[in-house]
C-alpha positions, 0 to 999 in steps of 0.5 A: 275893129272898133268900127265892127263893134260899133256896127254890132251894137247898132244891129242889136239896137235895130233888131233887139228881138230878132231870132228867126235864124238857125235854131233861134237864139233860144235853141242855140243857147240850149244846145250849148248849155246841155252839151256841157253836161255831156263832158267828163268831170275833168273837162266839165269843170272848166266848161261849167265855170264858163257856162254863162259866157258859152251860153250867152255867146251861142248866137254870136255867129248869127249876129256877125252875119249883119256886118260880115258878108262872108259869115252867112255861107258858114251856116249852111250847105245847099247839097241839092244844087250839086249833081252828085254826092258825096262832095269832096271831104276836105276843103282843098279837094273841093276847091280843086274840083268846084272852085272857091266862089261856087262853093261859097255861093252854096254854103260851106258849113262842114268845112268851116266847122272843121276849121273852127274845131282846129282853132279850138284845139290850138286855143286849148294848147295855148291855154288861151282861155278867152279864145277857148270860150269864144270858139267853143260857143262858135263851134256849138253854133255851127255844129247846131246849124249842121243838124238842121235839115233846112240848112242843107237845101236851097229851099231853106225857107220853103220859098220854092214850094209855097211854104214860106216861113217854114224856117223860123217855124221849124227852128224857133217856134217848135223848140220854144213851144215844146222844149220842156217836153223834149227828152234831151238826155244825150249821154256822155261825150265820146272822142271823135276819131275823124272830125271832118267825116263826123261833120259830113255824116251830120249834114247828110243825116240832116239832108236825108230828112229834108223832104220829110220836114217839107212834106209834113208841113204841107200835109198839116197845112191841108189838114188844119186849113189856112184859116187855123194855121196862123195866129197873132202872138205877143213876142217881146214888145211886138205882136206878130203873125206866127204858126198857131199853137194848134198847127204846131201841135199837129205838126209836133205830134205827127213829126215823130219828134224830129226836131227833138231828135236833131236837137238831141243829136246836136247836143251830144256832137257839140260835147263830143267835139269839145272833148275831142278838141281837148284830147287833140290838144294834149288834155291841158289843165284848163284851170282859170285863175279868177274870173275870166273877162271877155273884152268886147273889142277882141274879135276871134282872129282867124288862124290858118291852123288847118292846111285844108283851109290854106286858100281861105282868107279868114 
């Protein structure tokens, strides 16, 4: 375990400003932060008391990808590689039909997120506050990933269509530029009766707009021209080549607020799944006495609390 912690520290030293994955560290933290305000008062009290940690830990699954090879598959699902949809709803059904190796090679985000949900239910039942915080942050991350259209296609970075770099552009550059203009009031969290079905609805919503995401980028590129598409910007202590503000503005205005919509949807779903986990746990009184201290060496231990994941070696 100490070896894993050492590797994580080394990764942070080598990649101090890396934020090119998923919603970007900025986006994931904002989703977790705003999801807290969707909760009812009796649950919001606990989440507000632990807000700093839940926000800080939002990018943790991305950080684990550098040292845990199995982590990457938990963030996406390449739906376009399957001959027919929908896929089997539950993991054991999917394994029976396709085999675990093939499923993992194409991503497992809806099934993995369901596992994390059940782990959170158990942590709440056990009043294990450190695990509640860590798993709440993880659940927010994976639910956020499921809302990203490019996480549902093998052409996740435009590498198959000559649009290399669209991943970071859509998930990091646009939210960082326009977050303050987004309307992210998502309403109040509600109880989710069928969590696995909700997660599949999420990825199918995302997959339905993949072509829109790619086609719009191609259209704006033609309109703006390659010479105006990129600019050099200062990011931290580095100067990097990135989509120009002119290009981003054109895309944002013509995109119908799609980034904003997917982020808002992620916020309400994260809050609703936190609430649902608490209700499924029996609505325990989450009353932390004193300051909750998270120990760096204590990793999330995987528990097979969901029989649908019995074949997983988590």
